[in-house]
C-alpha positions in Angstrom: -16.4 -7.1 9.7 -14.5 -6.2 6.5 -15.6 -6.0 2.9 -16.9 -8.7 0.8 -17.2 -9.4 -2.9 -20.3 -10.7 -4.6 -20.5 -13.2 -7.4 -20.7 -10.2 -9.8 -17.5 -8.8 -8.6 -18.8 -5.8 -6.7 -16.3 -4.7 -4.1 -17.7 -3.3 -0.9 -16.2 -1.3 2.0 -18.0 -1.1 5.3 -17.0 1.2 8.1 -16.8 -1.2 10.9 -12.9 -1.0 10.8 -12.8 2.8 10.3 -11.6 3.3 14.0 -10.1 -0.1 14.7 -6.9 1.3 16.3 -8.7 3.2 19.0 -10.9 0.1 19.5 -7.9 -2.1 20.3 -7.6 -3.5 23.8 -5.9 -0.8 25.9 -3.1 -3.3 26.7 -2.0 -2.9 23.0 -1.8 0.9 23.1 1.7 0.7 24.5 3.0 -1.8 21.9 5.3 -0.3 19.2 3.7 -0.2 15.8 6.2 -2.6 14.3 5.0 -5.3 16.8 1.3 -4.8 15.8 -0.5 -6.4 12.9 -1.4 -3.7 10.4 -3.4 -4.2 7.1 -2.1 -2.5 4.0 -2.9 -2.1 0.3 -0.4 -2.9 -2.4 -0.2 -0.3 -5.2 -2.9 1.7 -3.4 -3.7 4.2 -6.2 -4.3 1.8 -9.1 -8.1 2.2 -8.8 -7.7 5.5 -10.8 -5.3 4.6 -13.6 -5.9 6.9 -16.6 -7.2 5.0 -19.6 -5.6 7.7 -21.8 -2.3 7.7 -20.1 1.0 7.0 -21.9 3.0 4.1 -20.8 5.3 5.1 -17.9 8.9 6.0 -18.7 10.1 3.3 -16.3 8.7 0.6 -18.6 10.5 -1.0 -21.6 11.0 1.1 -24.7 9.1 -1.6 -26.7 6.1 -1.3 -24.5 6.2 2.5 -24.7 6.5 2.3 -28.5 3.5 -0.1 -28.7 1.5 2.4 -26.5 2.2 5.1 -29.0 1.7 3.1 -32.2 -1.2 0.8 -31.0 -2.8 2.7 -28.1 -6.3 1.2 -28.6 -4.8 -2.3 -28.0 -1.9 -1.7 -25.7 -3.5 0.6 -23.1 -6.5 -1.5 -22.2 -4.3 -4.6 -22.1 -1.8 -2.8 -19.7 -4.6 -1.4 -17.6 -6.2 -4.8 -16.8 -2.8 -6.2 -15.6 -1.9 -3.0 -13.7 -5.0 -2.5 -11.6 -4.6 -3.9 -8.1 -7.3 -2.0 -6.3 -10.9 -1.1 -6.9 -11.8 0.9 -3.8 -10.8 4.6 -3.5 -8.3 5.7 -0.9 -11.0 7.0 1.5 -12.9 3.7 1.1 -9.7 1.8 1.8 -9.1 3.8 5.0 -12.7 3.2 6.1 -12.2 -0.5 5.5 -9.3 -0.4 7.9 -6.2 -0.2 5.7 -3.4 1.7 7.5 -0.4 1.2 5.2 -0.7 2.9 1.8 1.7 2.0 -1.0 2.1 5.3 -3.0 4.2 5.1 -6.2 4.9 8.7 -7.1 5.8 9.9 -10.7 6.0 13.0 -12.8 3.9 12.8 -16.0 6.3 14.0 -18.8 3.5 15.8 -20.7 2.1 17.3 -17.5 2.7 20.7 -16.0 6.0 21.3 -14.1 4.8 20.5 -10.6 1.9 18.1 -11.3 2.8 14.8 -9.6 0.7 11.7 -10.2 0.9 8.0 -9.1 2.1 5.3 -11.4 1.9 1.5 -12.0 2.9 1.0 -15.7 0.6 3.9 -16.5 -0.2 7.1 -14.7 -3.2 7.9 -12.5 -5.8 10.6 -13.0 -5.4 11.5 -9.3 -2.8 14.1 -8.3 -0.5 13.4 -5.4 -1.3 16.7 -3.6 -5.1 16.1 -3.9 -4.7 12.5 -2.6 -2.6 13.5 0.4 -5.2 16.2 1.2 -7.9 13.6 1.0 -6.0 11.4 3.5 -5.4 14.4 5.8 -9.1 15.2 5.8 -10.0 11.6 6.7 -7.5 11.7 9.6 -9.0 14.8 11.0 -12.3 12.9 11.2 -10.6 9.9 12.8 -8.2 11.6 15.3 -7.0 8.3 16.9 -6.2 6.5 13.7 -2.6 6.3 12.4 -1.5 5.8 8.8 1.8 4.7 7.4 2.4 6.3 4.0 5.1 4.7 1.8 6.2 7.1 -0.9 8.2 5.1 -3.5 9.4 4.9 -7.1 9.6 8.6 -7.9 9.6 8.0 -11.7 10.8 11.2 -13.4 11.3 13.3 -10.2 14.2 15.8 -10.2 15.8 17.1 -7.0 13.5 20.2 -7.3 10.5 18.0 -7.6 11.5 16.0 -4.5 11.8 19.2 -2.5 8.4 20.3 -3.9 6.8 17.0 -2.8 8.3 17.3 0.7 7.0 20.8 1.0 3.5 19.6 0.0 3.8 16.8 2.6 4.6 19.3 5.3 2.0 21.8 4.2 -0.7 19.2 4.2 0.1 17.1 7.3 2.0 19.6 9.4 2.0 18.5 13.1 0.4 15.2 12.2 3.8 14.0 11.0 5.8 11.8 13.4 9.5 12.6 13.0 11.7 9.6 12.5 13.2 7.9 15.6 12.2 4.9 17.6 9.0 3.3 16.3 6.3 4.8 18.5 3.3 3.3 20.2 -0.3 4.4 19.7 -0.3 6.1 23.1 2.8 8.0 22.3 1.4 9.2 19.0 -1.9 10.2 20.6 -0.2 12.1 23.3 1.8 14.1 20.6 -1.2 14.5 18.3 0.6 12.7 15.5 -1.1 10.4 13.0 1.3 10.0 10.1 4.5 8.0 9.6 5.8 8.8 6.1 8.5 6.7 4.6 10.4 8.0 1.6 12.5 5.7 -0.5 15.1 8.3 -1.5 17.9 8.3 1.1 19.4 11.6 0.1 16.1 13.4 0.6 15.4 11.6 4.0 18.8 12.8 5.3 17.7 16.4 4.8 14.2 16.0 6.4 13.7 14.7 9.9 10.0 14.3 9.3 10.7 11.6 6.8 11.4 7.9 7.6 13.6 5.7 5.4 12.0 3.2 3.1 10.1 0.3 4.7 11.2 -3.1 3.6 8.6 -4.9 1.4 8.7 -8.7 1.0 7.7 -9.0 -2.6 7.5 -12.6 -3.8 7.1 -11.9 -7.6 5.1 -15.1 -8.0 2.1 -16.1 -10.1 1.1 -19.2 -8.0 0.0 -18.6 -4.4 1.8 -21.7 -3.2 5.1 -20.3 -4.4 4.3 -16.9 -2.9 3.7 -18.5 0.5 6.9 -20.5 0.2 8.8 -17.3 -0.4 7.2 -15.6 2.6 7.9 -18.5 4.9 11.6 -18.4 3.7 11.7 -14.7 4.5 10.3 -15.4 8.0 13.0 -18.1 8.6 15.6 -15.5 7.7 14.2 -13.2 10.4 12.2 -10.1 10.3 13.7 -6.6 10.0 14.2 -4.6 13.2 11.5 -1.9 12.4 8.4 -1.6 10.3 8.2 -4.0 7.4 5.6 -5.4 4.9 4.8 -8.9 3.9 3.1 -8.7 0.5 0.5 -11.3 -0.3 0.0 -9.9 -3.8 0.4 -12.2 -6.8 2.4 -11.0 -9.8 1.8 -11.9 -13.4 4.6 -12.6 -15.8 4.8 -12.6 -19.6 4.4 -16.4 -19.9 1.2 -16.3 -17.8 -0.2 -13.3 -19.7 0.4 -15.0 -23.1 -1.3 -18.2 -21.9 -4.3 -16.3 -20.5 -4.8 -13.3 -22.9 -8.5 -12.8 -21.8 -7.7 -12.7 -18.1 -6.6 -9.8 -15.9 -4.8 -9.4 -12.6 -8.2 -9.4 -10.8 -9.3 -12.6 -12.5 -5.9 -14.2 -11.6 -6.0 -13.0 -7.9 -9.6 -13.4 -6.7 -9.8 -17.3 -6.9 -6.6 -17.5 -4.9 -7.7 -15.2 -2.0 -9.0 -18.1 0.2 -5.6 -19.8 0.0 -3.7 -16.6 0.8 -6.2 -15.7 3.6 -5.6 -19.0 5.3 -1.9 -18.1 5.5 -2.7 -14.7 6.9 -4.8 -16.2 9.7 -1.9 -18.3 10.8 0.5 -15.3 11.4 1.4 -13.7 14.7 2.6 -10.2 15.3 5.1 -9.3 18.0 8.9 -9.0 18.5 9.8 -12.6 17.6 12.1 -13.2 14.6 9.3 -15.0 12.7 6.5 -12.5 13.5 4.8 -10.4 10.9 3.9 -6.7 11.0 2.2 -5.0 8.0 0.5 -7.4 5.6 -0.4 -5.8 2.3 -2.7 -7.2 -0.4 -4.5 -6.5 -3.6 -8.2 -5.9 -4.2 -9.1 -4.6 -0.7 -12.8 -5.2 -0.1 -13.0 -8.5 -2.0 -12.9 -10.6 1.2 -12.2 -10.4 4.9 -8.5 -9.8 4.5 -8.4 -6.5 6.4 -10.4 -7.9 9.4 -8.3 -11.0 9.4 -5.1 -8.9 9.7 -6.6 -6.8 12.5 -7.7 -9.8 14.5 -4.1 -11.1 14.6 -3.5 -8.5 17.3 -5.6 -10.5 19.7 -2.8 -13.1 19.7 -0.6 -10.6 21.5 -3.0 -10.7 24.5 -2.3 -14.4 24.9 1.4 -14.1 25.2 
């Protein structure tokens, strides 16, 4: 089960987890989603960052200036530290990912309603096209459920927010689960719903019942895996949130590390540490307990057995 990465760094996605939710033990079909173990991808859309993109408006003015004055140097450098995924969104879904981290932005030089994704630079993919791709995948997998976390909204005006919500409704329609108590798989299947969409803009959520508030994300902001695990264990001791939440096992570079390793990339920094992070994942347990995990999101889906490891944690619920 799950993807693997060869010595040459070729990421792979197999389809053995494409329908893992419907393949769960029937005893788990009545467990609320926030008590299940669900694999996710951090910065889902960075596999298609645009090599010709300007630096995002949310970045420092110095970095934006360097991107304009020295684009041939700045852009490749930014790209290799911004890319967190290699597999496309359909490949990630086929691999078993069910939480997608979607950082939405409006490209300043783009047309009025063209929305992209962003992580320091903008993607080639448009938001509307990507949501349509997800919807088409769901139609082919009618018992799978996805949690879409729309975040950041760099450069979005009120009108663009309303345009985005209209796109969401047009594309997903009755697939959307209105906010309320966190549902079970059985409840969603009965209603024909497959999408929980969180939206990190409270004023917009208040106007649209089909949107859920932002999902808490435990982000350690650490270079070293030991310090990241220390942070996650601290958060567990503080107690899990009441609803859906994410534990991020993604490492984060800082300027000191980048300057000390100018020839590296986020991928080169992350891959050697995946076995250590995977060992922590395998020790986790879903469920209602204060120290239980829920969604676990990582970088470079397909590089190892991360997705399958997260899915297998659900077996622990059968032993309770």
